[in-house]
Backbone as XML, in Angstrom:
<?xml version="1.0"?>
<chain id="A" units="angstrom">
  <residue number="1" name="MET">
    <atom name="N" x="36.199" y="-10.866" z="-9.040"/>
    <atom name="CA" x="35.762" y="-10.485" z="-7.719"/>
    <atom name="C" x="35.378" y="-9.011" z="-7.709"/>
  </residue>
  <residue number="2" name="THR">
    <atom name="N" x="34.389" y="-8.704" z="-6.938"/>
    <atom name="CA" x="33.941" y="-7.317" z="-6.892"/>
    <atom name="C" x="34.722" y="-6.542" z="-5.850"/>
  </residue>
  <residue number="3" name="SER">
    <atom name="N" x="34.605" y="-5.250" z="-5.908"/>
    <atom name="CA" x="35.300" y="-4.407" z="-4.956"/>
    <atom name="C" x="34.452" y="-4.123" z="-3.715"/>
  </residue>
  <residue number="4" name="HIS">
    <atom name="N" x="33.354" y="-4.858" z="-3.557"/>
    <atom name="CA" x="32.469" y="-4.608" z="-2.422"/>
    <atom name="C" x="32.898" y="-5.340" z="-1.162"/>
  </residue>
  <residue number="5" name="GLY">
    <atom name="N" x="33.920" y="-6.142" z="-1.235"/>
    <atom name="CA" x="34.369" y="-6.901" z="-0.071"/>
    <atom name="C" x="33.931" y="-8.342" z="-0.167"/>
  </residue>
  <residue number="6" name="SER">
    <atom name="N" x="34.343" y="-9.113" z="0.796"/>
    <atom name="CA" x="34.044" y="-10.534" z="0.726"/>
    <atom name="C" x="32.633" y="-10.864" z="1.205"/>
  </residue>
  <residue number="7" name="LYS">
    <atom name="N" x="32.088" y="-10.074" z="2.098"/>
    <atom name="CA" x="30.764" y="-10.361" z="2.648"/>
    <atom name="C" x="29.833" y="-9.173" z="2.436"/>
  </residue>
  <residue number="8" name="PRO">
    <atom name="N" x="28.674" y="-9.402" z="1.822"/>
    <atom name="CA" x="27.723" y="-8.286" z="1.745"/>
    <atom name="C" x="27.128" y="-8.026" z="3.128"/>
  </residue>
  <residue number="9" name="GLU">
    <atom name="N" x="26.874" y="-6.785" z="3.393"/>
    <atom name="CA" x="26.310" y="-6.435" z="4.697"/>
    <atom name="C" x="24.886" y="-6.956" z="4.782"/>
  </residue>
  <residue number="10" name="ALA">
    <atom name="N" x="24.633" y="-7.728" z="5.794"/>
    <atom name="CA" x="23.282" y="-8.252" z="6.001"/>
    <atom name="C" x="22.499" y="-7.223" z="6.812"/>
  </residue>
  <residue number="11" name="ARG">
    <atom name="N" x="21.432" y="-6.737" z="6.229"/>
    <atom name="CA" x="20.604" y="-5.753" z="6.921"/>
    <atom name="C" x="19.352" y="-6.431" z="7.434"/>
  </residue>
  <residue number="12" name="LYS">
    <atom name="N" x="18.990" y="-6.089" z="8.642"/>
    <atom name="CA" x="17.757" y="-6.628" z="9.195"/>
    <atom name="C" x="16.577" y="-5.882" z="8.584"/>
  </residue>
  <residue number="13" name="PRO">
    <atom name="N" x="15.506" y="-6.591" z="8.291"/>
    <atom name="CA" x="14.322" y="-5.905" z="7.769"/>
    <atom name="C" x="13.740" y="-4.963" z="8.814"/>
  </residue>
  <residue number="14" name="ASN">
    <atom name="N" x="13.212" y="-3.863" z="8.342"/>
    <atom name="CA" x="12.611" y="-2.880" z="9.232"/>
    <atom name="C" x="11.133" y="-3.239" z="9.415"/>
  </residue>
  <residue number="15" name="TYR">
    <atom name="N" x="10.857" y="-4.041" z="10.432"/>
    <atom name="CA" x="9.498" y="-4.533" z="10.639"/>
    <atom name="C" x="8.541" y="-3.429" z="11.062"/>
  </residue>
  <residue number="16" name="THR">
    <atom name="N" x="9.030" y="-2.437" z="11.768"/>
    <atom name="CA" x="8.162" y="-1.328" z="12.172"/>
    <atom name="C" x="7.668" y="-0.574" z="10.955"/>
  </residue>
  <residue number="17" name="ARG">
    <atom name="N" x="8.562" y="-0.308" z="10.011"/>
    <atom name="CA" x="8.162" y="0.389" z="8.794"/>
    <atom name="C" x="7.195" y="-0.455" z="7.969"/>
  </residue>
  <residue number="18" name="ARG">
    <atom name="N" x="7.426" y="-1.769" z="7.917"/>
    <atom name="CA" x="6.512" y="-2.657" z="7.199"/>
    <atom name="C" x="5.123" y="-2.627" z="7.824"/>
  </residue>
  <residue number="19" name="ARG">
    <atom name="N" x="5.069" y="-2.681" z="9.146"/>
    <atom name="CA" x="3.774" y="-2.654" z="9.829"/>
    <atom name="C" x="3.060" y="-1.328" z="9.616"/>
  </residue>
  <residue number="20" name="LEU">
    <atom name="N" x="3.796" y="-0.230" z="9.632"/>
    <atom name="CA" x="3.179" y="1.084" z="9.406"/>
    <atom name="C" x="2.640" y="1.212" z="7.981"/>
  </residue>
  <residue number="21" name="LYS">
    <atom name="N" x="3.399" y="0.723" z="6.997"/>
    <atom name="CA" x="2.925" y="0.765" z="5.617"/>
    <atom name="C" x="1.689" y="-0.101" z="5.434"/>
  </residue>
  <residue number="22" name="PHE">
    <atom name="N" x="1.688" y="-1.275" z="6.049"/>
    <atom name="CA" x="0.541" y="-2.162" z="5.956"/>
    <atom name="C" x="-0.676" y="-1.538" z="6.627"/>
  </residue>
  <residue number="23" name="ALA">
    <atom name="N" x="-0.489" y="-0.949" z="7.800"/>
    <atom name="CA" x="-1.604" y="-0.310" z="8.502"/>
    <atom name="C" x="-2.151" y="0.866" z="7.701"/>
  </residue>
  <residue number="24" name="ALA">
    <atom name="N" x="-1.266" y="1.664" z="7.099"/>
    <atom name="CA" x="-1.719" y="2.792" z="6.285"/>
    <atom name="C" x="-2.491" y="2.306" z="5.064"/>
  </residue>
  <residue number="25" name="ALA">
    <atom name="N" x="-2.044" y="1.213" z="4.446"/>
    <atom name="CA" x="-2.748" y="0.672" z="3.280"/>
    <atom name="C" x="-4.128" y="0.147" z="3.669"/>
  </residue>
  <residue number="26" name="ILE">
    <atom name="N" x="-4.224" y="-0.547" z="4.793"/>
    <atom name="CA" x="-5.512" y="-1.063" z="5.240"/>
    <atom name="C" x="-6.463" y="0.082" z="5.588"/>
  </residue>
  <residue number="27" name="ILE">
    <atom name="N" x="-5.961" y="1.076" z="6.299"/>
    <atom name="CA" x="-6.803" y="2.222" z="6.660"/>
    <atom name="C" x="-7.257" y="2.965" z="5.410"/>
  </residue>
  <residue number="28" name="GLY">
    <atom name="N" x="-6.346" y="3.179" z="4.469"/>
    <atom name="CA" x="-6.714" y="3.846" z="3.219"/>
    <atom name="C" x="-7.715" y="3.054" z="2.413"/>
  </residue>
  <residue number="29" name="PHE">
    <atom name="N" x="-7.546" y="1.744" z="2.364"/>
    <atom name="CA" x="-8.448" y="0.888" z="1.596"/>
    <atom name="C" x="-9.848" y="0.885" z="2.209"/>
  </residue>
  <residue number="30" name="VAL">
    <atom name="N" x="-9.923" y="0.670" z="3.504"/>
    <atom name="CA" x="-11.230" y="0.583" z="4.161"/>
    <atom name="C" x="-11.942" y="1.933" z="4.161"/>
  </residue>
  <residue number="31" name="SER">
    <atom name="N" x="-11.217" y="3.007" z="4.456"/>
    <atom name="CA" x="-11.873" y="4.313" z="4.488"/>
    <atom name="C" x="-12.308" y="4.762" z="3.092"/>
  </residue>
  <residue number="32" name="SER">
    <atom name="N" x="-11.487" y="4.500" z="2.072"/>
    <atom name="CA" x="-11.891" y="4.891" z="0.722"/>
    <atom name="C" x="-13.046" y="4.024" z="0.227"/>
  </residue>
  <residue number="33" name="MET">
    <atom name="N" x="-13.057" y="2.734" z="0.613"/>
    <atom name="CA" x="-14.174" y="1.878" z="0.241"/>
    <atom name="C" x="-15.461" y="2.370" z="0.899"/>
  </residue>
  <residue number="34" name="THR">
    <atom name="N" x="-15.377" y="2.742" z="2.157"/>
    <atom name="CA" x="-16.550" y="3.255" z="2.867"/>
    <atom name="C" x="-17.046" y="4.543" z="2.223"/>
  </residue>
  <residue number="35" name="LEU">
    <atom name="N" x="-16.142" y="5.456" z="1.924"/>
    <atom name="CA" x="-16.539" y="6.708" z="1.281"/>
    <atom name="C" x="-17.107" y="6.464" z="-0.113"/>
  </residue>
  <residue number="36" name="LEU">
    <atom name="N" x="-16.510" y="5.538" z="-0.825"/>
    <atom name="CA" x="-16.933" y="5.269" z="-2.199"/>
    <atom name="C" x="-18.368" y="4.759" z="-2.255"/>
  </residue>
  <residue number="37" name="PHE">
    <atom name="N" x="-18.734" y="3.940" z="-1.291"/>
    <atom name="CA" x="-20.056" y="3.326" z="-1.329"/>
    <atom name="C" x="-21.123" y="4.052" z="-0.527"/>
  </residue>
  <residue number="38" name="THR">
    <atom name="N" x="-20.758" y="4.967" z="0.364"/>
    <atom name="CA" x="-21.763" y="5.618" z="1.203"/>
    <atom name="C" x="-21.856" y="7.125" z="1.004"/>
  </residue>
  <residue number="39" name="TRP">
    <atom name="N" x="-20.860" y="7.735" z="0.425"/>
    <atom name="CA" x="-20.788" y="9.186" z="0.338"/>
    <atom name="C" x="-21.516" y="9.658" z="-0.916"/>
  </residue>
  <residue number="40" name="HIS">
    <atom name="N" x="-22.386" y="10.621" z="-0.773"/>
    <atom name="CA" x="-23.057" y="11.240" z="-1.918"/>
    <atom name="C" x="-22.203" y="12.406" z="-2.386"/>
  </residue>
  <residue number="41" name="VAL">
    <atom name="N" x="-21.541" y="12.189" z="-3.491"/>
    <atom name="CA" x="-20.513" y="13.111" z="-3.956"/>
    <atom name="C" x="-21.136" y="14.311" z="-4.661"/>
  </residue>
  <residue number="42" name="THR">
    <atom name="N" x="-20.667" y="15.477" z="-4.279"/>
    <atom name="CA" x="-21.052" y="16.693" z="-4.989"/>
    <atom name="C" x="-19.893" y="17.204" z="-5.840"/>
  </residue>
  <residue number="43" name="ASP">
    <atom name="N" x="-18.687" y="16.791" z="-5.530"/>
    <atom name="CA" x="-17.498" y="17.228" z="-6.266"/>
    <atom name="C" x="-16.883" y="16.020" z="-6.984"/>
  </residue>
  <residue number="44" name="ARG">
    <atom name="N" x="-16.836" y="16.066" z="-8.305"/>
    <atom name="CA" x="-16.332" y="14.928" z="-9.080"/>
    <atom name="C" x="-14.845" y="14.671" z="-8.861"/>
  </residue>
  <residue number="45" name="HIS">
    <atom name="N" x="-14.073" y="15.728" z="-8.595"/>
    <atom name="CA" x="-12.640" y="15.550" z="-8.386"/>
    <atom name="C" x="-12.380" y="14.722" z="-7.125"/>
  </residue>
  <residue number="46" name="MET">
    <atom name="N" x="-13.142" y="14.966" z="-6.097"/>
    <atom name="CA" x="-12.997" y="14.182" z="-4.871"/>
    <atom name="C" x="-13.421" y="12.734" z="-5.106"/>
  </residue>
  <residue number="47" name="ALA">
    <atom name="N" x="-14.427" y="12.530" z="-5.928"/>
    <atom name="CA" x="-14.861" y="11.164" z="-6.234"/>
    <atom name="C" x="-13.754" y="10.406" z="-6.952"/>
  </residue>
  <residue number="48" name="TRP">
    <atom name="N" x="-13.089" y="11.045" z="-7.900"/>
    <atom name="CA" x="-11.984" y="10.398" z="-8.603"/>
    <atom name="C" x="-10.816" y="10.130" z="-7.661"/>
  </residue>
  <residue number="49" name="LEU">
    <atom name="N" x="-10.562" y="11.049" z="-6.744"/>
    <atom name="CA" x="-9.492" y="10.861" z="-5.773"/>
    <atom name="C" x="-9.776" y="9.663" z="-4.867"/>
  </residue>
  <residue number="50" name="VAL">
    <atom name="N" x="-10.992" y="9.577" z="-4.360"/>
    <atom name="CA" x="-11.368" y="8.457" z="-3.489"/>
    <atom name="C" x="-11.304" y="7.140" z="-4.263"/>
  </residue>
  <residue number="51" name="ALA">
    <atom name="N" x="-11.799" y="7.126" z="-5.488"/>
    <atom name="CA" x="-11.746" y="5.913" z="-6.304"/>
    <atom name="C" x="-10.303" y="5.514" z="-6.608"/>
  </residue>
  <residue number="52" name="GLY">
    <atom name="N" x="-9.456" y="6.488" z="-6.867"/>
    <atom name="CA" x="-8.040" y="6.204" z="-7.127"/>
    <atom name="C" x="-7.343" y="5.613" z="-5.916"/>
  </residue>
  <residue number="53" name="ILE">
    <atom name="N" x="-7.604" y="6.162" z="-4.735"/>
    <atom name="CA" x="-7.015" y="5.624" z="-3.513"/>
    <atom name="C" x="-7.497" y="4.200" z="-3.286"/>
  </residue>
  <residue number="54" name="TYR">
    <atom name="N" x="-8.778" y="3.972" z="-3.521"/>
    <atom name="CA" x="-9.349" y="2.633" z="-3.361"/>
    <atom name="C" x="-8.668" y="1.628" z="-4.290"/>
  </residue>
  <residue number="55" name="ILE">
    <atom name="N" x="-8.522" y="1.989" z="-5.540"/>
    <atom name="CA" x="-7.922" y="1.080" z="-6.518"/>
    <atom name="C" x="-6.432" y="0.858" z="-6.228"/>
  </residue>
  <residue number="56" name="LEU">
    <atom name="N" x="-5.701" y="1.928" z="-5.941"/>
    <atom name="CA" x="-4.263" y="1.794" z="-5.702"/>
    <atom name="C" x="-3.956" y="0.989" z="-4.442"/>
  </residue>
  <residue number="57" name="THR">
    <atom name="N" x="-4.671" y="1.241" z="-3.362"/>
    <atom name="CA" x="-4.402" y="0.471" z="-2.149"/>
    <atom name="C" x="-4.836" y="-0.981" z="-2.316"/>
  </residue>
  <residue number="58" name="GLY">
    <atom name="N" x="-5.922" y="-1.209" z="-3.034"/>
    <atom name="CA" x="-6.345" y="-2.584" z="-3.300"/>
    <atom name="C" x="-5.323" y="-3.332" z="-4.129"/>
  </residue>
  <residue number="59" name="LEU">
    <atom name="N" x="-4.779" y="-2.682" z="-5.156"/>
    <atom name="CA" x="-3.748" y="-3.314" z="-5.975"/>
    <atom name="C" x="-2.473" y="-3.578" z="-5.180"/>
  </residue>
  <residue number="60" name="TRP">
    <atom name="N" x="-2.080" y="-2.615" z="-4.346"/>
    <atom name="CA" x="-0.880" y="-2.791" z="-3.537"/>
    <atom name="C" x="-1.037" y="-3.976" z="-2.595"/>
  </residue>
  <residue number="61" name="LEU">
    <atom name="N" x="-2.195" y="-4.088" z="-1.946"/>
    <atom name="CA" x="-2.425" y="-5.204" z="-1.036"/>
    <atom name="C" x="-2.477" y="-6.529" z="-1.793"/>
  </residue>
  <residue number="62" name="THR">
    <atom name="N" x="-3.031" y="-6.525" z="-2.999"/>
    <atom name="CA" x="-3.081" y="-7.749" z="-3.802"/>
    <atom name="C" x="-1.680" y="-8.195" z="-4.197"/>
  </residue>
  <residue number="63" name="VAL">
    <atom name="N" x="-0.866" y="-7.281" z="-4.660"/>
    <atom name="CA" x="0.502" y="-7.618" z="-5.056"/>
    <atom name="C" x="1.323" y="-8.032" z="-3.836"/>
  </residue>
  <residue number="64" name="ARG">
    <atom name="N" x="1.101" y="-7.367" z="-2.730"/>
    <atom name="CA" x="1.857" y="-7.661" z="-1.508"/>
    <atom name="C" x="1.604" y="-9.079" z="-1.016"/>
  </residue>
  <residue number="65" name="PHE">
    <atom name="N" x="0.368" y="-9.541" z="-1.116"/>
    <atom name="CA" x="0.026" y="-10.846" z="-0.564"/>
    <atom name="C" x="-0.239" y="-11.900" z="-1.627"/>
  </residue>
  <residue number="66" name="ALA">
    <atom name="N" x="0.135" y="-11.639" z="-2.854"/>
    <atom name="CA" x="-0.009" y="-12.640" z="-3.912"/>
    <atom name="C" x="1.010" y="-13.758" z="-3.696"/>
  </residue>
  <residue number="67" name="PRO">
    <atom name="N" x="0.656" y="-14.983" z="-4.035"/>
    <atom name="CA" x="1.631" y="-16.072" z="-3.908"/>
    <atom name="C" x="2.817" y="-15.856" z="-4.839"/>
  </residue>
  <residue number="68" name="ARG">
    <atom name="N" x="3.979" y="-16.229" z="-4.401"/>
    <atom name="CA" x="5.205" y="-15.981" z="-5.167"/>
    <atom name="C" x="5.676" y="-17.206" z="-5.942"/>
  </residue>
  <residue number="69" name="ASP">
    <atom name="N" x="4.760" y="-18.068" z="-6.309"/>
    <atom name="CA" x="5.130" y="-19.298" z="-7.040"/>
    <atom name="C" x="5.522" y="-19.020" z="-8.457"/>
  </residue>
</chain>
């Protein structure tokens, strides 16, 4: 038996934080996609930053909503 007690504490999920993270990911994905395809870049560092945000938010959303089978 563990020393943590007989019942683990059941924590309610923080739905507000989940919604905020999801909204931030969607906003980041859409805005970076828009910038990536419409913005005429003069600074290569900003182009890499926008592309990185696009790829990372896209991957996060894919992993988040991938089937768990």
